[in-house]
Backbone as numpy.savetxt, mean C-alpha at the origin, in Angstrom:
# Nx Ny Nz CAx CAy CAz Cx Cy Cz
-13.95 12.59 -2.00 -15.02 12.46 -0.92 -14.31 12.95 0.51
-15.20 13.56 1.16 -14.69 14.36 2.13 -14.00 13.31 3.35
-14.46 12.10 3.68 -13.82 11.34 4.69 -12.42 10.85 4.36
-12.29 10.60 2.96 -10.95 10.34 2.54 -10.07 11.49 2.51
-10.53 12.76 2.16 -9.70 13.96 2.10 -9.37 14.28 3.67
-10.38 14.05 4.63 -9.87 14.22 5.89 -8.72 13.29 6.40
-8.77 12.03 6.06 -7.75 11.00 6.47 -6.62 11.41 5.76
-6.59 11.78 4.59 -5.25 12.22 3.90 -4.63 13.39 4.55
-5.43 14.50 4.93 -4.94 15.68 5.75 -4.23 15.34 6.89
-4.56 14.16 7.63 -4.00 13.71 8.86 -3.02 12.82 8.99
-2.70 12.21 7.54 -1.95 10.94 7.19 -0.53 11.50 7.39
0.30 10.22 7.88 1.79 10.56 7.94 2.47 10.35 6.53
3.51 10.69 6.30 4.28 10.28 5.01 5.00 9.09 5.35
5.57 8.54 4.49 6.27 7.06 4.80 7.25 7.16 5.90
8.22 8.13 5.88 9.28 8.28 6.80 8.82 8.51 8.24
7.85 9.49 8.39 7.21 9.57 9.75 6.66 8.35 10.29
5.92 7.73 9.28 5.27 6.41 9.86 6.31 5.34 10.29
7.45 5.30 9.42 8.25 4.31 9.79 8.99 4.60 11.11
9.35 5.87 11.33 9.89 6.34 12.33 9.16 6.10 13.73
7.74 6.06 13.49 7.01 5.76 14.77 7.10 4.44 15.16
7.64 3.48 14.50 7.81 2.00 14.88 9.00 1.88 15.94
8.92 0.62 16.44 10.13 0.24 17.35 11.25 -0.13 16.58
12.41 -0.23 17.05 13.53 -0.55 16.32 13.60 -1.96 15.66
12.97 -2.81 16.23 12.67 -4.14 15.63 11.92 -4.14 14.44
10.71 -3.34 14.56 9.84 -3.15 13.43 10.46 -2.43 12.24
11.25 -1.45 12.46 11.82 -0.80 11.51 12.85 -1.52 10.85
13.52 -2.34 11.65 14.62 -3.25 10.86 13.84 -4.30 10.06
12.71 -4.63 10.47 12.08 -5.72 9.67 11.62 -5.06 8.38
10.87 -3.89 8.39 10.58 -3.14 7.21 11.70 -2.74 6.32
12.94 -2.37 6.97 14.06 -1.81 6.11 14.53 -3.18 5.34
14.48 -4.34 5.90 14.87 -5.47 4.97 14.22 -5.57 3.75
12.80 -5.38 3.88 12.05 -5.35 2.59 12.09 -4.16 1.88
12.49 -3.18 2.40 12.63 -1.87 1.65 13.74 -2.14 0.53
14.73 -2.84 0.88 15.97 -3.13 -0.14 15.57 -3.71 -1.28
14.57 -4.98 -0.76 14.12 -5.90 -1.79 12.98 -5.06 -2.75
12.31 -4.17 -2.10 11.28 -3.44 -2.92 11.83 -2.48 -3.88
13.02 -1.92 -3.61 13.45 -0.91 -4.56 13.93 -1.57 -5.88
14.26 -2.98 -5.66 14.57 -3.80 -6.93 13.33 -4.44 -7.65
12.17 -4.46 -7.00 11.04 -5.20 -7.27 10.01 -4.52 -8.34
10.24 -3.29 -8.73 9.40 -2.88 -9.54 9.52 -3.14 -11.02
8.91 -3.99 -11.55 8.86 -4.33 -12.97 8.97 -3.13 -13.98
9.47 -3.50 -15.15 9.68 -2.27 -16.13 8.09 -2.00 -16.58
7.20 -2.76 -16.73 5.70 -2.61 -17.01 5.07 -1.78 -15.88
5.65 -1.89 -14.61 4.82 -1.07 -13.79 5.56 0.33 -13.95
6.87 0.37 -14.10 7.49 1.78 -14.08 7.04 2.52 -15.30
6.68 1.69 -16.45 6.26 2.41 -17.48 4.99 2.96 -17.50
4.13 2.23 -16.83 2.59 2.70 -16.69 2.69 4.00 -15.68
3.35 3.78 -14.74 3.39 4.95 -13.75 4.00 6.20 -14.34
4.97 6.23 -15.06 5.58 7.36 -15.82 4.49 7.99 -16.87
3.43 7.32 -17.13 2.60 7.87 -18.08 1.43 8.32 -17.50
1.20 8.08 -16.18 -0.11 8.39 -15.54 -0.66 9.87 -15.64
-1.97 9.94 -16.23 -2.45 11.19 -16.42 -3.06 11.77 -15.03
-2.99 12.97 -14.72 -3.67 13.47 -13.57 -2.80 13.17 -12.26
-3.50 13.53 -11.14 -2.89 13.37 -9.77 -3.76 12.23 -8.97
-2.92 11.65 -8.00 -3.65 10.54 -7.18 -3.13 10.52 -5.94
-3.59 9.70 -5.09 -3.15 9.38 -3.63 -3.42 7.90 -3.45
-2.36 7.57 -2.64 -2.61 6.32 -1.97 -2.63 6.54 -0.47
-3.83 6.12 -0.02 -4.12 6.23 1.41 -4.02 4.83 1.95
-3.07 4.55 2.98 -2.97 3.39 3.47 -3.16 3.18 4.93
-3.97 2.33 5.38 -4.14 1.82 6.89 -3.16 0.73 7.13
-2.31 1.22 8.15 -1.27 0.08 8.34 -0.75 0.20 9.91
0.07 -0.65 10.32 0.53 -0.67 11.71 1.91 -1.02 11.53
2.91 -0.50 12.32 4.28 -0.77 12.13 4.54 -2.30 12.75
3.76 -2.87 13.41 3.89 -4.23 14.11 3.64 -5.29 13.05
2.96 -4.79 12.10 2.44 -5.82 11.15 3.31 -6.26 10.07
3.39 -7.88 10.11 4.32 -8.34 9.06 3.91 -8.08 7.55
2.71 -8.20 7.29 2.14 -7.90 5.96 2.73 -6.43 5.62
2.64 -5.42 6.63 2.89 -4.15 6.27 4.53 -4.02 6.03
5.23 -4.77 7.02 6.67 -4.76 6.67 7.01 -5.19 5.25
6.36 -5.96 4.74 6.63 -6.62 3.29 5.87 -5.48 2.19
4.89 -5.18 2.39 4.11 -4.35 1.31 4.25 -2.88 1.29
4.31 -2.32 2.51 4.58 -0.84 2.59 5.68 -0.37 1.81
6.85 -0.92 1.87 7.91 -0.42 1.10 7.59 -0.39 -0.35
6.87 -1.46 -0.94 6.64 -1.55 -2.33 5.56 -0.54 -2.67
4.60 -0.20 -1.82 3.65 0.74 -2.05 4.14 2.15 -2.05
5.35 2.29 -1.18 5.96 3.58 -1.23 6.92 3.61 -2.37
7.53 2.58 -2.86 8.47 2.63 -4.38 7.49 2.93 -5.25
6.20 2.33 -5.46 5.31 2.77 -6.25 5.00 4.26 -6.44
4.69 4.83 -5.15 4.18 6.26 -5.07 5.59 7.06 -5.53
6.66 6.58 -4.93 7.69 7.44 -5.16 8.33 7.48 -6.65
7.81 6.53 -7.49 8.33 6.49 -8.82 7.56 7.38 -9.68
6.30 8.02 -9.23 5.45 8.74 -10.06 5.23 10.05 -9.42
5.63 11.02 -9.83 5.39 12.39 -9.16 3.98 12.75 -9.11
3.04 11.99 -9.79 1.61 12.27 -9.82 1.05 11.49 -8.63
1.70 10.86 -7.77 1.25 10.10 -6.83 1.52 10.59 -5.33
0.65 10.83 -4.45 1.04 11.02 -3.00 0.69 9.84 -2.20
1.52 9.54 -1.33 1.24 8.46 -0.29 1.00 9.09 1.08
-0.16 8.66 1.70 -0.46 8.91 3.06 -0.57 7.58 3.78
-0.31 7.70 5.05 -0.49 6.37 5.88 -1.04 6.81 7.22
-2.17 6.08 7.62 -2.82 6.31 8.84 -2.80 4.82 9.67
-3.21 5.03 10.86 -3.38 3.82 11.65 -4.73 3.11 11.35
-4.82 1.78 11.58 -6.03 1.02 11.27 -7.10 1.80 12.09
-6.75 2.09 13.40 -7.81 2.65 14.27 -8.49 3.94 13.62
-7.50 4.79 12.88 -7.95 6.01 12.56 -8.72 5.84 11.14
-8.49 4.91 10.40 -9.12 4.49 9.05 -10.28 3.76 9.18
-10.47 3.08 10.34 -11.54 2.15 10.59 -12.93 2.37 10.18
-13.59 3.26 10.64 -15.00 3.82 10.53 -15.09 4.05 8.92
-14.30 4.89 8.55 -14.38 5.11 7.08 -14.30 4.11 6.10
-13.32 3.17 6.30 -12.98 2.18 5.68 -14.25 1.03 5.64
-14.76 0.87 6.68 -15.79 -0.18 7.06 -17.15 0.29 6.10
-17.46 1.66 6.53 -18.58 2.24 5.78 -18.45 2.28 4.27
-17.28 2.66 3.63 -17.24 2.81 2.46 -17.12 1.44 1.74
-16.38 0.47 2.32 -15.92 -0.71 1.43 -16.81 -1.98 1.89
-17.59 -1.69 3.11 -18.60 -2.82 3.64 -17.71 -3.94 4.23
-16.62 -3.73 4.72 -15.87 -4.84 5.27 -16.17 -4.98 7.02
-16.20 -6.10 7.53 -16.39 -6.13 8.85 -15.02 -5.85 9.52
-13.93 -6.31 8.82 -12.78 -5.82 9.68 -11.67 -5.27 8.58
-11.02 -4.30 8.98 -10.01 -3.55 8.12 -8.64 -4.42 8.36
-8.27 -5.32 7.26 -7.05 -5.95 7.13 -6.02 -5.01 6.80
-4.83 -5.32 7.22 -3.62 -4.33 6.96 -2.57 -5.09 6.28
-1.84 -4.20 5.38 -2.21 -2.92 4.90 -3.39 -2.99 4.07
-4.09 -1.74 3.99 -5.25 -1.77 3.26 -4.89 -0.46 2.68
-4.67 -0.55 1.21 -4.29 0.69 0.51 -5.29 0.99 -0.44
-5.87 2.29 -0.45 -6.99 2.69 -1.23 -6.38 3.82 -2.21
-6.62 3.68 -3.49 -6.09 4.31 -4.56 -7.16 5.57 -4.90
-6.87 6.71 -4.65 -7.80 7.82 -4.81 -7.48 8.74 -6.02
-8.55 9.29 -6.68 -8.08 10.15 -7.71 -8.01 11.59 -7.08
-8.01 12.49 -8.03 -7.56 13.87 -7.34 -8.72 14.45 -6.64
-9.91 13.77 -6.78 -11.13 14.22 -6.08 -11.21 13.33 -4.70
-10.38 12.67 -4.42 -10.37 11.71 -3.35 -11.39 10.67 -3.46
-11.71 10.34 -4.74 -12.85 9.14 -4.99 -11.96 8.00 -5.20
-12.30 6.87 -4.31 -11.65 5.73 -4.47 -11.67 5.06 -5.82
-10.62 4.62 -6.42 -10.65 3.83 -7.61 -10.41 2.27 -7.53
-9.97 1.91 -6.14 -9.74 0.55 -6.08 -8.90 0.36 -4.70
-8.70 -0.76 -4.39 -7.95 -1.16 -3.20 -7.13 -2.42 -3.16
-6.00 -2.41 -2.65 -5.10 -3.54 -2.26 -5.25 -3.84 -0.79
-5.54 -5.08 -0.52 -6.00 -5.45 0.87 -5.00 -6.62 1.38
-3.86 -6.22 2.26 -3.17 -7.10 2.94 -1.96 -7.69 2.26
-2.22 -8.63 1.24 -1.18 -9.21 0.50 -1.64 -9.58 -0.97
-0.74 -9.71 -1.97 -1.04 -10.18 -3.20 -2.03 -11.36 -3.21
-2.87 -11.31 -4.41 -3.80 -12.32 -4.27 -2.96 -13.83 -4.51
-1.88 -13.87 -5.17 -1.23 -15.17 -5.31 -0.29 -15.46 -4.18
-0.50 -14.78 -2.92 0.34 -15.21 -1.75 -0.32 -16.17 -0.87
-1.48 -16.54 -1.18 -2.17 -17.62 -0.43 -2.25 -18.93 -1.21
-2.14 -20.16 -0.54 -2.08 -21.26 -1.28 -3.62 -21.82 -1.29
-3.82 -23.14 -1.68 -4.94 -23.70 -2.00 -5.87 -23.83 -0.69
-5.15 -24.01 0.40 -5.93 -24.12 1.65 -5.82 -23.04 2.45
-5.71 -21.87 2.05 -5.80 -20.57 2.63 -4.45 -20.03 3.40
-3.44 -21.01 3.40 -2.05 -20.69 4.07 -1.43 -19.54 3.07
-0.41 -18.97 3.91 0.36 -17.89 3.37 1.52 -18.84 2.73
1.79 -18.61 1.49 2.94 -19.28 0.86 4.36 -18.77 1.25
5.11 -19.80 1.30 6.57 -19.24 1.67 7.17 -18.30 0.82
7.05 -18.36 -0.42 7.69 -17.43 -1.17 7.32 -16.00 -1.06
6.18 -15.82 -0.38 5.50 -14.58 -0.04 6.22 -14.15 1.33
6.29 -15.04 2.35 6.91 -14.78 3.39 8.38 -14.34 3.40
9.06 -14.83 2.19 10.32 -14.44 1.91 10.66 -13.14 1.15
9.59 -12.69 0.88 9.77 -11.30 0.12 9.81 -11.45 -1.49
9.43 -12.71 -2.01 9.61 -13.08 -3.36 8.47 -12.54 -4.27
7.32 -12.00 -3.54 6.27 -11.59 -4.44 6.14 -10.03 -4.47
7.06 -9.44 -4.22 6.76 -7.77 -3.95 6.52 -7.26 -5.43
6.98 -7.89 -6.51 6.66 -7.48 -7.79 5.20 -7.60 -8.02
4.40 -8.65 -7.43 3.15 -8.92 -7.56 2.42 -7.81 -6.83
2.80 -7.33 -5.73 2.24 -6.19 -5.02 2.19 -4.95 -5.75
3.44 -4.74 -6.37 3.54 -3.48 -7.30 2.52 -3.70 -8.39
2.54 -4.83 -9.00 1.50 -5.05 -10.12 0.17 -4.85 -9.83
-0.29 -5.31 -8.58 -1.76 -5.24 -8.36 -2.16 -3.64 -7.98
-1.11 -3.12 -7.13 -1.38 -1.71 -6.85 -1.39 -0.83 -7.96
-0.62 -1.12 -8.99 -0.29 -0.21 -10.26 -1.59 -0.46 -11.05
-2.21 -1.77 -11.13 -3.41 -2.11 -12.03 -4.63 -1.22 -11.73
-4.64 -0.68 -10.68 -5.78 -0.02 -10.18 -5.61 1.48 -10.81
-4.54 1.98 -11.01 -4.68 3.30 -11.66 -5.11 3.20 -13.18
-5.46 4.25 -13.77 -5.89 4.22 -15.14 -4.75 4.11 -16.18
-5.06 3.75 -17.26 -4.12 3.49 -18.34 -3.59 2.24 -18.54
-2.62 1.89 -19.48 -2.31 0.52 -19.75 -0.95 0.12 -19.14
């Protein structure tokens, strides 16, 4: 799809994006980077190693965002573990019109990761945090805040790709 292709063409890679943040934000993200590299479960690694075709993950994110600090390193680890996946990151402002129009959302929550096939057709999306990071009353649970649900992020993102 043209709009997604255009966003991918202007997207930053992971290191460029991280480098654009303040030292405080880079440090917060680096903390979760260490955890993310250990968070990819065997089932995720196995599925990614067998992916047919090529894909992109286009992420709307901001360096000041705590959910981005936690989940971007995991999304990067997913992409880095499969040569068939390209990761591109854009600011929320840059992605907003396309994401709102395509997904019918009023607000683009971040990180908002869209998995695209080789034709830049969306296959699915991961928005903000894993589903089990929110408690019964809508509160963000402590284990998520501590980075203990990074494997869930990896599983949710990976579940969008085809295959078992």
